[in-house]
Every structure is written in C-alpha cells, then in structure tokens.
N, CA, C and O atoms as a GROMACS GRO file, in nm:
protein
  360
    1UNK      N    1   0.054  -0.080  -0.002
    1UNK     CA    2   0.043  -0.075  -0.048
    1UNK      C    3   0.125   0.117   0.000
    1UNK      O    4   0.198   0.146   0.095
    2UNK      N    5   0.064   0.213  -0.118
    2UNK     CA    6   0.232   0.350  -0.145
    2UNK      C    7   0.137   0.447  -0.076
    2UNK      O    8   0.018   0.420  -0.090
    3UNK      N    9   0.162   0.536  -0.015
    3UNK     CA   10   0.074   0.676   0.066
    3UNK      C   11  -0.032   0.727  -0.062
    3UNK      O   12  -0.143   0.732  -0.010
    4UNK      N   13  -0.041   0.759  -0.178
    4UNK     CA   14  -0.088   0.799  -0.229
    4UNK      C   15  -0.258   0.730  -0.205
    4UNK      O   16  -0.351   0.810  -0.213
    5UNK      N   17  -0.284   0.603  -0.181
    5UNK     CA   18  -0.320   0.537  -0.183
    5UNK      C   19  -0.430   0.518  -0.033
    5UNK      O   20  -0.548   0.497  -0.008
    6UNK      N   21  -0.308   0.540   0.032
    6UNK     CA   22  -0.413   0.601   0.160
    6UNK      C   23  -0.419   0.726   0.207
    6UNK      O   24  -0.483   0.758   0.307
    7UNK      N   25  -0.381   0.770   0.168
    7UNK     CA   26  -0.419   0.923   0.196
    7UNK      C   27  -0.571   0.920   0.083
    7UNK      O   28  -0.682   0.957   0.121
    8UNK      N   29  -0.543   0.872  -0.043
    8UNK     CA   30  -0.720   0.843  -0.100
    8UNK      C   31  -0.825   0.816  -0.045
    8UNK      O   32  -0.938   0.863  -0.059
    9UNK      N   33  -0.755   0.681   0.068
    9UNK     CA   34  -0.907   0.628   0.159
    9UNK      C   35  -0.916   0.763   0.231
    9UNK      O   36  -1.013   0.821   0.183
   10UNK      N   37  -0.853   0.846   0.334
   10UNK     CA   38  -0.844   0.899   0.468
   10UNK      C   39  -0.928   1.014   0.439
   10UNK      O   40  -1.012   1.064   0.515
   11UNK      N   41  -0.885   1.066   0.279
   11UNK     CA   42  -0.948   1.165   0.195
   11UNK      C   43  -1.125   1.158   0.149
   11UNK      O   44  -1.205   1.249   0.131
   12UNK      N   45  -1.140   1.016   0.141
   12UNK     CA   46  -1.300   0.976   0.105
   12UNK      C   47  -1.363   0.949   0.240
   12UNK      O   48  -1.485   0.936   0.246
   13UNK      N   49  -1.288   0.939   0.348
   13UNK     CA   50  -1.353   0.868   0.462
   13UNK      C   51  -1.386   1.026   0.518
   13UNK      O   52  -1.481   1.015   0.595
   14UNK      N   53  -1.357   1.125   0.512
   14UNK     CA   54  -1.335   1.289   0.540
   14UNK      C   55  -1.455   1.327   0.499
   14UNK      O   56  -1.531   1.402   0.560
   15UNK      N   57  -1.478   1.262   0.368
   15UNK     CA   58  -1.607   1.343   0.221
   15UNK      C   59  -1.728   1.272   0.327
   15UNK      O   60  -1.821   1.310   0.398
   16UNK      N   61  -1.665   1.152   0.289
   16UNK     CA   62  -1.776   1.050   0.405
   16UNK      C   63  -1.873   1.161   0.502
   16UNK      O   64  -1.976   1.227   0.483
   17UNK      N   65  -1.761   1.136   0.635
   17UNK     CA   66  -1.801   1.168   0.770
   17UNK      C   67  -1.891   1.321   0.774
   17UNK      O   68  -1.981   1.327   0.857
   18UNK      N   69  -1.863   1.453   0.676
   18UNK     CA   70  -1.895   1.556   0.620
   18UNK      C   71  -2.036   1.479   0.608
   18UNK      O   72  -2.096   1.417   0.696
   19UNK      N   73  -2.054   1.490   0.544
   19UNK     CA   74  -2.178   1.435   0.427
   19UNK      C   75  -2.269   1.383   0.493
   19UNK      O   76  -2.384   1.402   0.455
   20UNK      N   77  -2.244   1.294   0.623
   20UNK     CA   78  -2.315   1.210   0.676
   20UNK      C   79  -2.364   1.297   0.825
   20UNK      O   80  -2.478   1.303   0.870
   21UNK      N   81  -2.247   1.355   0.880
   21UNK     CA   82  -2.293   1.450   0.930
   21UNK      C   83  -2.397   1.573   0.932
   21UNK      O   84  -2.478   1.615   1.014
   22UNK      N   85  -2.352   1.614   0.792
   22UNK     CA   86  -2.432   1.795   0.736
   22UNK      C   87  -2.553   1.759   0.813
   22UNK      O   88  -2.583   1.827   0.911
   23UNK      N   89  -2.634   1.644   0.772
   23UNK     CA   90  -2.808   1.689   0.794
   23UNK      C   91  -2.814   1.714   0.950
   23UNK      O   92  -2.878   1.817   0.973
   24UNK      N   93  -2.780   1.667   1.036
   24UNK     CA   94  -2.802   1.647   1.187
   24UNK      C   95  -2.720   1.832   1.232
   24UNK      O   96  -2.762   1.923   1.304
   25UNK      N   97  -2.621   1.820   1.167
   25UNK     CA   98  -2.539   2.003   1.239
   25UNK      C   99  -2.584   2.109   1.182
   25UNK      O  100  -2.563   2.212   1.246
   26UNK      N  101  -2.669   2.127   1.028
   26UNK     CA  102  -2.730   2.186   0.969
   26UNK      C  103  -2.871   2.193   1.018
   26UNK      O  104  -2.932   2.272   0.946
   27UNK      N  105  -2.930   2.154   1.090
   27UNK     CA  106  -3.049   2.118   1.184
   27UNK      C  107  -3.012   2.228   1.262
   27UNK      O  108  -3.021   2.348   1.234
   28UNK      N  109  -2.978   2.184   1.342
   28UNK     CA  110  -2.867   2.215   1.462
   28UNK      C  111  -2.882   2.339   1.463
   28UNK      O  112  -2.937   2.411   1.546
   29UNK      N  113  -2.804   2.377   1.319
   29UNK     CA  114  -2.704   2.524   1.324
   29UNK      C  115  -2.853   2.591   1.325
   29UNK      O  116  -2.875   2.674   1.412
   30UNK      N  117  -2.946   2.560   1.241
   30UNK     CA  118  -3.104   2.638   1.183
   30UNK      C  119  -3.148   2.623   1.289
   30UNK      O  120  -3.248   2.694   1.280
   31UNK      N  121  -3.151   2.576   1.404
   31UNK     CA  122  -3.286   2.581   1.504
   31UNK      C  123  -3.215   2.641   1.610
   31UNK      O  124  -3.293   2.683   1.696
   32UNK      N  125  -3.087   2.662   1.639
   32UNK     CA  126  -3.018   2.776   1.701
   32UNK      C  127  -3.022   2.852   1.699
   32UNK      O  128  -3.063   2.923   1.791
   33UNK      N  129  -2.981   2.892   1.586
   33UNK     CA  130  -3.014   3.037   1.512
   33UNK      C  131  -3.128   3.128   1.600
   33UNK      O  132  -3.108   3.213   1.687
   34UNK      N  133  -3.250   3.080   1.546
   34UNK     CA  134  -3.366   3.062   1.515
   34UNK      C  135  -3.399   3.086   1.694
   34UNK      O  136  -3.461   3.180   1.744
   35UNK      N  137  -3.347   2.992   1.750
   35UNK     CA  138  -3.391   3.044   1.902
   35UNK      C  139  -3.288   3.191   2.006
   35UNK      O  140  -3.300   3.238   2.119
   36UNK      N  141  -3.204   3.213   1.901
   36UNK     CA  142  -3.089   3.289   1.949
   36UNK      C  143  -3.149   3.395   1.914
   36UNK      O  144  -3.110   3.503   1.959
   37UNK      N  145  -3.264   3.390   1.818
   37UNK     CA  146  -3.362   3.542   1.785
   37UNK      C  147  -3.450   3.554   1.860
   37UNK      O  148  -3.445   3.638   1.950
   38UNK      N  149  -3.568   3.462   1.838
   38UNK     CA  150  -3.613   3.469   1.896
   38UNK      C  151  -3.595   3.527   2.093
   38UNK      O  152  -3.678   3.591   2.157
   39UNK      N  153  -3.425   3.462   2.154
   39UNK     CA  154  -3.423   3.502   2.233
   39UNK      C  155  -3.397   3.660   2.236
   39UNK      O  156  -3.472   3.727   2.306
   40UNK      N  157  -3.311   3.714   2.174
   40UNK     CA  158  -3.295   3.828   2.125
   40UNK      C  159  -3.412   3.964   2.119
   40UNK      O  160  -3.416   4.072   2.177
   41UNK      N  161  -3.519   3.884   1.997
   41UNK     CA  162  -3.538   3.979   2.016
   41UNK      C  163  -3.639   3.960   2.150
   41UNK      O  164  -3.651   4.069   2.206
   42UNK      N  165  -3.720   3.844   2.224
   42UNK     CA  166  -3.742   3.879   2.378
   42UNK      C  167  -3.740   3.844   2.468
   42UNK      O  168  -3.827   3.793   2.539
   43UNK      N  169  -3.542   3.888   2.493
   43UNK     CA  170  -3.487   3.923   2.560
   43UNK      C  171  -3.477   3.872   2.680
   43UNK      O  172  -3.431   3.931   2.778
   44UNK      N  173  -3.536   3.715   2.678
   44UNK     CA  174  -3.508   3.606   2.767
   44UNK      C  175  -3.359   3.512   2.740
   44UNK      O  176  -3.331   3.447   2.639
   45UNK      N  177  -3.285   3.526   2.852
   45UNK     CA  178  -3.133   3.463   2.874
   45UNK      C  179  -3.152   3.329   2.913
   45UNK      O  180  -3.080   3.298   3.008
   46UNK      N  181  -3.208   3.258   2.880
   46UNK     CA  182  -3.255   3.055   2.874
   46UNK      C  183  -3.137   3.033   2.838
   46UNK      O  184  -3.118   3.055   2.718
   47UNK      N  185  -3.031   2.991   2.909
   47UNK     CA  186  -2.902   2.866   2.881
   47UNK      C  187  -2.972   2.767   2.782
   47UNK      O  188  -2.954   2.762   2.660
   48UNK      N  189  -3.088   2.659   2.887
   48UNK     CA  190  -3.101   2.586   2.814
   48UNK      C  191  -3.278   2.557   2.717
   48UNK      O  192  -3.345   2.456   2.694
   49UNK      N  193  -3.293   2.701   2.687
   49UNK     CA  194  -3.400   2.700   2.609
   49UNK      C  195  -3.404   2.644   2.500
   49UNK      O  196  -3.514   2.603   2.465
   50UNK      N  197  -3.278   2.620   2.400
   50UNK     CA  198  -3.240   2.594   2.271
   50UNK      C  199  -3.214   2.440   2.321
   50UNK      O  200  -3.192   2.378   2.217
   51UNK      N  201  -3.210   2.392   2.380
   51UNK     CA  202  -3.195   2.264   2.411
   51UNK      C  203  -3.267   2.179   2.345
   51UNK      O  204  -3.215   2.106   2.261
   52UNK      N  205  -3.416   2.176   2.375
   52UNK     CA  206  -3.518   2.053   2.368
   52UNK      C  207  -3.545   2.081   2.186
   52UNK      O  208  -3.560   2.002   2.093
   53UNK      N  209  -3.542   2.252   2.196
   53UNK     CA  210  -3.562   2.200   2.009
   53UNK      C  211  -3.487   2.143   1.896
   53UNK      O  212  -3.515   2.098   1.785
   54UNK      N  213  -3.322   2.174   2.005
   54UNK     CA  214  -3.249   2.117   1.902
   54UNK      C  215  -3.214   2.005   1.922
   54UNK      O  216  -3.120   1.997   1.844
   55UNK      N  217  -3.222   1.899   1.977
   55UNK     CA  218  -3.248   1.700   2.020
   55UNK      C  219  -3.363   1.773   1.928
   55UNK      O  220  -3.320   1.809   1.818
   56UNK      N  221  -3.505   1.802   1.956
   56UNK     CA  222  -3.605   1.763   1.793
   56UNK      C  223  -3.570   1.719   1.706
   56UNK      O  224  -3.586   1.611   1.650
   57UNK      N  225  -3.483   1.858   1.677
   57UNK     CA  226  -3.443   1.898   1.571
   57UNK      C  227  -3.429   1.790   1.469
   57UNK      O  228  -3.476   1.753   1.361
   58UNK      N  229  -3.279   1.739   1.620
   58UNK     CA  230  -3.209   1.678   1.498
   58UNK      C  231  -3.206   1.530   1.544
   58UNK      O  232  -3.122   1.445   1.519
   59UNK      N  233  -3.357   1.518   1.640
   59UNK     CA  234  -3.421   1.364   1.567
   59UNK      C  235  -3.538   1.327   1.500
   59UNK      O  236  -3.630   1.266   1.554
   60UNK      N  237  -3.536   1.357   1.403
   60UNK     CA  238  -3.611   1.456   1.312
   60UNK      C  239  -3.528   1.402   1.198
   60UNK      O  240  -3.543   1.302   1.127
   61UNK      N  241  -3.416   1.519   1.202
   61UNK     CA  242  -3.324   1.478   1.068
   61UNK      C  243  -3.296   1.379   1.063
   61UNK      O  244  -3.302   1.324   0.953
   62UNK      N  245  -3.239   1.284   1.212
   62UNK     CA  246  -3.177   1.196   1.160
   62UNK      C  247  -3.285   0.996   1.115
   62UNK      O  248  -3.231   0.891   1.082
   63UNK      N  249  -3.445   1.023   1.135
   63UNK     CA  250  -3.487   0.983   1.117
   63UNK      C  251  -3.583   1.014   0.973
   63UNK      O  252  -3.679   0.946   0.938
   64UNK      N  253  -3.527   1.134   0.901
   64UNK     CA  254  -3.539   1.153   0.824
   64UNK      C  255  -3.469   1.117   0.703
   64UNK      O  256  -3.522   1.073   0.601
   65UNK      N  257  -3.346   1.139   0.721
   65UNK     CA  258  -3.222   1.130   0.706
   65UNK      C  259  -3.174   0.957   0.662
   65UNK      O  260  -3.159   0.904   0.552
   66UNK      N  261  -3.155   0.884   0.845
   66UNK     CA  262  -3.165   0.776   0.886
   66UNK      C  263  -3.101   0.705   0.730
   66UNK      O  264  -2.978   0.706   0.729
   67UNK      N  265  -3.162   0.648   0.608
   67UNK     CA  266  -3.149   0.504   0.538
   67UNK      C  267  -3.109   0.576   0.477
   67UNK      O  268  -3.036   0.496   0.420
   68UNK      N  269  -3.071   0.736   0.394
   68UNK     CA  270  -3.030   0.767   0.326
   68UNK      C  271  -2.817   0.725   0.374
   68UNK      O  272  -2.730   0.664   0.313
   69UNK      N  273  -2.820   0.792   0.497
   69UNK     CA  274  -2.742   0.814   0.542
   69UNK      C  275  -2.636   0.640   0.598
   69UNK      O  276  -2.518   0.629   0.630
   70UNK      N  277  -2.764   0.516   0.585
   70UNK     CA  278  -2.700   0.351   0.571
   70UNK      C  279  -2.663   0.337   0.470
   70UNK      O  280  -2.559   0.273   0.459
   71UNK      N  281  -2.738   0.398   0.329
   71UNK     CA  282  -2.670   0.348   0.234
   71UNK      C  283  -2.528   0.380   0.182
   71UNK      O  284  -2.441   0.315   0.124
   72UNK      N  285  -2.543   0.532   0.235
   72UNK     CA  286  -2.415   0.590   0.203
   72UNK      C  287  -2.276   0.538   0.269
   72UNK      O  288  -2.179   0.574   0.202
   73UNK      N  289  -2.238   0.453   0.401
   73UNK     CA  290  -2.183   0.462   0.450
   73UNK      C  291  -2.177   0.250   0.443
   73UNK      O  292  -2.092   0.174   0.490
   74UNK      N  293  -2.286   0.223   0.378
   74UNK     CA  294  -2.292   0.074   0.289
   74UNK      C  295  -2.197   0.068   0.172
   74UNK      O  296  -2.148  -0.039   0.137
   75UNK      N  297  -2.168   0.190   0.106
   75UNK     CA  298  -2.179   0.167   0.029
   75UNK      C  299  -2.005   0.152   0.001
   75UNK      O  300  -1.926   0.092  -0.072
   76UNK      N  301  -2.009   0.258   0.121
   76UNK     CA  302  -1.821   0.315   0.123
   76UNK      C  303  -1.797   0.179   0.112
   76UNK      O  304  -1.754   0.106   0.022
   77UNK      N  305  -1.853   0.154   0.280
   77UNK     CA  306  -1.771   0.028   0.290
   77UNK      C  307  -1.741  -0.115   0.235
   77UNK      O  308  -1.685  -0.211   0.288
   78UNK      N  309  -1.776  -0.102   0.154
   78UNK     CA  310  -1.842  -0.223  -0.047
   78UNK      C  311  -1.701  -0.181  -0.110
   78UNK      O  312  -1.609  -0.246  -0.159
   79UNK      N  313  -1.725  -0.033  -0.088
   79UNK     CA  314  -1.586  -0.011  -0.209
   79UNK      C  315  -1.488  -0.043  -0.118
   79UNK      O  316  -1.403  -0.111  -0.176
   80UNK      N  317  -1.446  -0.016   0.058
   80UNK     CA  318  -1.331  -0.044   0.119
   80UNK      C  319  -1.270  -0.186   0.082
   80UNK      O  320  -1.153  -0.216   0.060
   81UNK      N  321  -1.362  -0.249   0.083
   81UNK     CA  322  -1.340  -0.422   0.104
   81UNK      C  323  -1.290  -0.454  -0.026
   81UNK      O  324  -1.198  -0.528  -0.063
   82UNK      N  325  -1.370  -0.386  -0.086
   82UNK     CA  326  -1.337  -0.411  -0.343
   82UNK      C  327  -1.187  -0.388  -0.325
   82UNK      O  328  -1.096  -0.456  -0.374
   83UNK      N  329  -1.179  -0.298  -0.259
   83UNK     CA  330  -1.034  -0.246  -0.304
   83UNK      C  331  -0.881  -0.327  -0.225
   83UNK      O  332  -0.760  -0.328  -0.248
   84UNK      N  333  -0.988  -0.394  -0.110
   84UNK     CA  334  -0.823  -0.435  -0.048
   84UNK      C  335  -0.688  -0.546  -0.106
   84UNK      O  336  -0.571  -0.567  -0.073
   85UNK      N  337  -0.796  -0.606  -0.224
   85UNK     CA  338  -0.707  -0.695  -0.231
   85UNK      C  339  -0.588  -0.617  -0.308
   85UNK      O  340  -0.472  -0.624  -0.268
   86UNK      N  341  -0.632  -0.534  -0.435
   86UNK     CA  342  -0.542  -0.396  -0.505
   86UNK      C  343  -0.444  -0.346  -0.432
   86UNK      O  344  -0.329  -0.323  -0.468
   87UNK      N  345  -0.515  -0.325  -0.283
   87UNK     CA  346  -0.397  -0.185  -0.169
   87UNK      C  347  -0.297  -0.308  -0.125
   87UNK      O  348  -0.191  -0.263  -0.082
   88UNK      N  349  -0.302  -0.453  -0.124
   88UNK     CA  350  -0.231  -0.593  -0.081
   88UNK      C  351  -0.136  -0.586  -0.180
   88UNK      O  352  -0.022  -0.625  -0.154
   89UNK      N  353  -0.154  -0.558  -0.251
   89UNK     CA  354  -0.055  -0.551  -0.401
   89UNK      C  355  -0.100  -0.709  -0.492
   89UNK      O  356  -0.013  -0.756  -0.565
   90UNK      N  357  -0.220  -0.773  -0.481
   90UNK     CA  358  -0.288  -0.893  -0.568
   90UNK      C  359  -0.321  -0.919  -0.637
   90UNK      O  360  -0.359  -1.036  -0.647
   0.00000   0.00000   0.00000
C-alpha cells in the first residue's frame, strides 16, 4: 500500500463523514440560530431553552435522513472491501 492510496482513503473517509454529519449539524445550526433570534427579540436569556428544540430537530433529521446515511456508509464500506486486494498488491 503506497502513501497516495492511504491519503485517498483518508480523504474519502473525511468526505463521507462530512456528508453524514451535515443534516444533523445544519439542523442544529438553523434551530439554534432561530432560538437565539427569538431570545434576542424577547430578551429571554435562558441558556437551556435551545436544547429541547435542537434535540427534537436533530432527531427528526436523523429519522428523515437515516436510510440515506446507512446506504452511504454501506456503499463506502463495500468499496473499501473491494479495494483490499489491490491495496495489498494482489
């Protein structure tokens, strides 16, 4: 296994990680921004107020995107297993 193959696999792993984390991170970001905006307008400064909406939003995002996420990680893993003989030099 040469260094370029290892770097290629590492880059693919980071890209798939970003793709899989994006729905939940973006959902939490949007909900957190909306709650912060409401807190600023109403001058309610409760730190724990944004936790429940974020948890519910991330749960919904996970339910909606879960099957896609599983398909992505399974196809990535299958592709890695297909590359093993070539990486070992066989």
